[in-house]
N, C-alpha and C positions, 0 to 999 in steps of 0.2 A: 488546255490544262494538262493534257497527257504529255505534251512536249516539254512543259516546265518540269514535270515530275521526272521525265527522262534526263533532262539536263541536270537536275539536282542529283539523281542517281549516279550519273557519270562523274560529276564533280566529287561526290563523296567516295566513289570508287577510286578516283585519281588520288584523293587525299590518303586513302587507305593504302594504296600502292606506294606512295612516297614514304609513308611511315614504315611500312614493312621493309622497303628497300633500305631505309636508314637503320632499322634494327638489325637487319641481316649484314649490312656493311660494317657495323660495329661489332656485332655478336659473333659472326663467323670467324674473323681473324682472332678474336679472343679465345674461341673454342679451339682453333688450331694451335694457338700459342699455349694453351693449357696442357697440350700433349708434349710440348717442348718448352719447359720453363726458362731455359737459358736464352731463348729468343726474346723473352720479356726484358731481359737485361739490356739487350741491344736496343730495344724500343725505348726503354727508359733513358738510355744514353742519348738517343736521338731527340727525344722530347726535351731532355735537360739542355742539350746544346742549342735547340731552338729557343728555349726560355732565356738562356744566357745571351744569345744574339738579340732577342727582343729587348732585354734589359739594356744592352749597349745602345741599341737603336733608340730606346726611350730616353736614355740619358743625354744623347746628343740632339734630341728634337727640341724645338722651341715651344713656348706656351702662349704666344701672342694670339689674340683673337681680334679679328676685324669687326667693326661695328655691324656690318650687314650679316655676320654670322651670329653675333650675340643675340639678335632678336629671335633666333631659333633655339635658344637655350644652350648654346655652346659656351662653356666656361674654360678657364685656363687648363684644368686637369683633363678635360675631354680633348682639348686641342693638343695637349702633349701626348695623350694616348694615340690619337689619330696620326700625329706626326711620327710617333714611334712605330706604328704599324706600317706606314708608308716607307719609312727608312728601312724597316725589316724586309719589305718586299723588294726594295731597290737592292739591298745587300744580297738577298737570296738570288735575285736575277743575275747580279754580277757574278756570284759564285757559280751559278749554272753556266753562264757564258764562258767563264774561264775554264771550267771543267770540260765543256764541249771542245773548246779550242785545244786544250791540252790533250784530250783524247784523240783528236784528229791528227795533231802533230806527232804524237807517240806512235799511232798506227802507221803514219806515213814513213817515219824513220825506221820503224821496226821491220816493215815489209820491204822498204826500198834499200 
């Protein structure tokens, strides 16, 4: 019985730590940004650009649903949303790879 109480305590402590980490991960940058409001503009531009990229990815995604997914409650709108998210991930990975390659080539030609 004591072992189960200890396990429960450890689980609740872990939940509390995850919640406090999430609050600090969101709250601390906002607190820092409140000291420099111009940085919030750059954050807004970044969030807006990701939203535009998601809109583009959502528009090009399909909405077909296979019968084996329909039994789990997946409809056309959820399929289109998931497809948009996947397309956004593919797009962002492509942008990251192009950025890495460009960075390496520019460093090579700048130093060489």
